[in-house]
C-alpha positions in Angstrom: -36.0 5.0 -4.8 -38.8 5.3 -7.3 -40.3 2.7 -9.7 -38.3 4.0 -12.6 -35.0 3.4 -10.8 -35.6 -0.4 -10.6 -37.3 -0.7 -14.0 -40.8 -1.4 -12.7 -42.2 -1.1 -16.2 -40.5 -4.4 -17.1 -41.7 -6.3 -14.1 -44.8 -8.5 -14.4 -46.8 -8.1 -11.1 -48.0 -11.7 -11.4 -44.5 -12.9 -10.6 -44.3 -10.5 -7.7 -47.7 -11.7 -6.4 -46.5 -15.3 -6.3 -43.4 -14.2 -4.5 -44.9 -11.8 -2.0 -48.6 -12.7 -1.5 -47.8 -14.3 1.9 -46.1 -11.0 3.1 -49.2 -9.1 2.1 -51.2 -11.4 4.3 -53.1 -13.0 1.5 -54.4 -16.5 1.4 -53.9 -18.8 -1.6 -57.6 -18.3 -2.6 -57.2 -14.6 -2.4 -54.1 -14.7 -4.6 -55.8 -16.9 -7.1 -58.8 -14.5 -7.3 -56.4 -11.6 -8.0 -54.7 -13.6 -10.8 -58.1 -14.5 -12.3 -59.3 -10.9 -12.0 -56.2 -9.8 -13.9 -56.8 -12.4 -16.6 -60.4 -11.3 -17.1 -59.3 -7.6 -17.3 -56.7 -8.6 -19.9 -59.5 -10.2 -21.9 -61.3 -6.9 -22.0 -63.6 -7.0 -19.0 -63.7 -3.6 -17.3 -65.8 -4.8 -14.4 -65.2 -8.2 -12.9 -68.0 -9.7 -10.6 -68.1 -12.8 -8.5 -70.4 -14.2 -11.2 -67.8 -13.7 -13.8 -65.2 -15.4 -11.6 -67.4 -18.4 -10.9 -67.3 -19.3 -14.6 -63.6 -19.7 -14.4 -63.1 -21.0 -10.8 -64.3 -23.9 -8.7 -65.3 -21.7 -5.8 -69.0 -20.8 -5.3 -70.4 -17.4 -6.0 -70.8 -16.9 -2.2 -67.2 -17.8 -1.5 -66.0 -15.5 -4.3 -68.3 -12.7 -3.0 -66.6 -13.0 0.4 -63.2 -13.1 -1.1 -63.7 -10.1 -3.3 -65.2 -8.2 -0.3 -62.2 -9.1 1.8 -59.8 -8.0 -0.9 -61.5 -4.6 -1.1 -61.4 -4.2 2.7 -57.6 -5.0 2.6 -57.3 -2.4 -0.2 -56.0 -4.9 -2.7 -58.7 -4.4 -5.3 -60.8 -1.3 -5.9 -64.0 -0.6 -8.0 -64.0 2.8 -9.7 -66.7 4.7 -11.6 -65.6 6.1 -15.0 -68.0 7.9 -17.2 -70.9 6.2 -15.5 -69.4 2.7 -15.8 -67.9 0.5 -13.0 -64.3 -0.6 -13.5 -62.4 -3.1 -11.4 -58.8 -2.0 -10.7 -55.8 -3.9 -9.4 -53.7 -0.8 -8.9 -53.8 -1.0 -5.1 -52.2 -4.5 -4.9 -49.8 -3.7 -7.7 -48.5 -0.7 -5.8 -48.0 -2.8 -2.7 -46.2 -5.5 -4.6 -43.9 -3.0 -6.3 -43.2 -1.5 -2.9 -42.1 -4.9 -1.5 -40.0 -5.4 -4.7 -38.2 -2.1 -4.2 -37.5 -3.0 -0.5 -36.0 -6.3 -1.5 -33.8 -4.7 -4.1 -32.7 -2.1 -1.6 -31.7 -4.8 0.9 -29.7 -6.6 -1.7 -27.8 -3.4 -2.5 -26.7 -2.6 1.1 -23.3 -4.4 0.9 -20.5 -3.8 -1.6 -20.5 -7.5 -2.4 -24.2 -7.4 -3.1 -23.8 -4.3 -5.3 -21.1 -6.0 -7.4 -23.3 -9.1 -7.7 -26.3 -7.0 -8.8 -24.1 -5.2 -11.3 -22.9 -8.5 -12.8 -26.4 -10.0 -12.9 -27.6 -6.8 -14.6 -25.0 -6.9 -17.3 -25.8 -10.5 -18.1 -29.5 -9.9 -18.0 -29.1 -6.9 -20.4 -27.1 -9.2 -22.8 -29.7 -11.9 -22.7 -32.6 -9.4 -23.3 -30.8 -8.0 -26.3 -30.0 -11.4 -27.8 -33.4 -12.9 -27.1 -35.2 -9.6 -28.0 -37.5 -9.7 -24.9 -37.7 -8.9 -21.3 -36.6 -11.6 -18.9 -38.9 -12.8 -16.1 -37.8 -12.4 -12.4 -37.4 -16.2 -12.3 -35.0 -16.1 -15.3 -33.0 -13.3 -13.7 -32.8 -15.4 -10.5 -31.4 -18.3 -12.6 -28.7 -16.0 -14.0 -27.8 -15.1 -10.4 -27.7 -18.8 -9.4 -25.3 -19.5 -12.3 -22.9 -16.7 -11.1 -23.2 -18.2 -7.6 -22.2 -21.6 -9.0 -18.9 -20.0 -10.2 -19.7 -19.5 -13.9 -18.3 -16.3 -15.3 -20.4 -13.8 -17.2 -18.4 -14.8 -20.3 -19.2 -18.5 -19.7 -22.9 -17.7 -19.5 -22.9 -15.5 -22.5 -21.0 -18.1 -24.5 -23.6 -20.8 -23.4 -26.4 -18.5 -24.7 -24.6 -18.1 -28.0 -24.2 -21.8 -28.3 -27.9 -22.4 -27.5 -28.9 -19.8 -30.1 -26.6 -21.4 -32.7 -28.4 -24.7 -32.2 -31.8 -23.0 -32.4 -32.6 -23.5 -28.7 -33.3 -20.1 -27.2 -34.3 -21.4 -23.8 -32.7 -21.2 -20.3 -32.8 -25.0 -20.2 -30.5 -25.1 -23.2 -28.2 -22.5 -21.7 -27.9 -24.5 -18.5 -27.1 -27.6 -20.5 -24.3 -26.0 -22.4 -22.9 -24.5 -19.1 -22.8 -28.0 -17.5 -21.3 -29.6 -20.6 -18.4 -27.1 -20.6 -17.8 -27.6 -16.9 -17.7 -31.4 -17.3 -15.2 -31.0 -20.1 -13.0 -28.7 -18.1 -13.2 -30.9 -15.0 -12.1 -34.0 -17.0 -9.3 -32.1 -18.7 -8.0 -30.9 -15.3 -8.7 -33.8 -13.0 -9.7 -36.7 -15.1 -13.2 -36.8 -13.6 -16.2 -34.5 -13.1 -18.2 -33.7 -10.0 -21.0 -32.2 -12.1 -24.2 -34.2 -12.0 -25.5 -34.8 -15.5 -29.1 -34.4 -14.3 -30.7 -31.0 -14.4 -31.9 -29.1 -11.4 -35.5 -30.2 -11.9 -37.1 -27.8 -9.5 -35.6 -24.7 -11.1 -36.2 -26.1 -14.6 -39.8 -27.0 -14.0 -40.6 -23.6 -12.4 -39.1 -21.7 -15.2 -40.8 -23.7 -17.9 -44.2 -23.3 -16.2 -43.7 -19.6 -15.8 -42.5 -19.0 -19.4 -45.1 -21.2 -20.9 -48.0 -19.3 -19.2 -46.8 -15.7 -19.1 -43.7 -15.0 -21.2 -43.9 -14.8 -25.0 -40.6 -16.0 -26.4 -39.9 -14.5 -29.8 -38.5 -17.8 -31.0 
């Protein structure tokens, strides 16, 4: 299975780093250094030194020097020479993360049930991306999967998204709210009571909001 097959061009490696850094044998400090190196590269810095990192982080230059040296020894970061200029590259760690992501996808597709689930998630994800006009983050795709696991149909989820859009609230928090409201109404109509807790799943909500605030540009 190659990167094209799983849509690697639409996956932000920073999400993968947070999910898989432990499997790569990285410490929290090493993962944070990689994230900061990526940030500085995005800001136009071709070469990132421990001195550059020290302006952004609380670690000393000596600690950062050791961390950078360790990451290079682990083949997570490389320094290349292009046209006589040094350039810091995160290609090694990105390739490793994408490899772990492909393995995880392959594992999920081993059983017929998992294949049907992946197909259902994919259809809803494609619908969301079309209506929101942006690529969903892995955390948001996981939330769609969780909704399906909770018994919501793909039509329920799509309908909740349309309701959220109609109210000018193009967020996963709003979609979740509409889903829970509909389930409460249906429970009351059928049984006269509801078992749905009116409080939101704070852990999922908080994680998604942090991730989207920092890394996902919503067109809204």
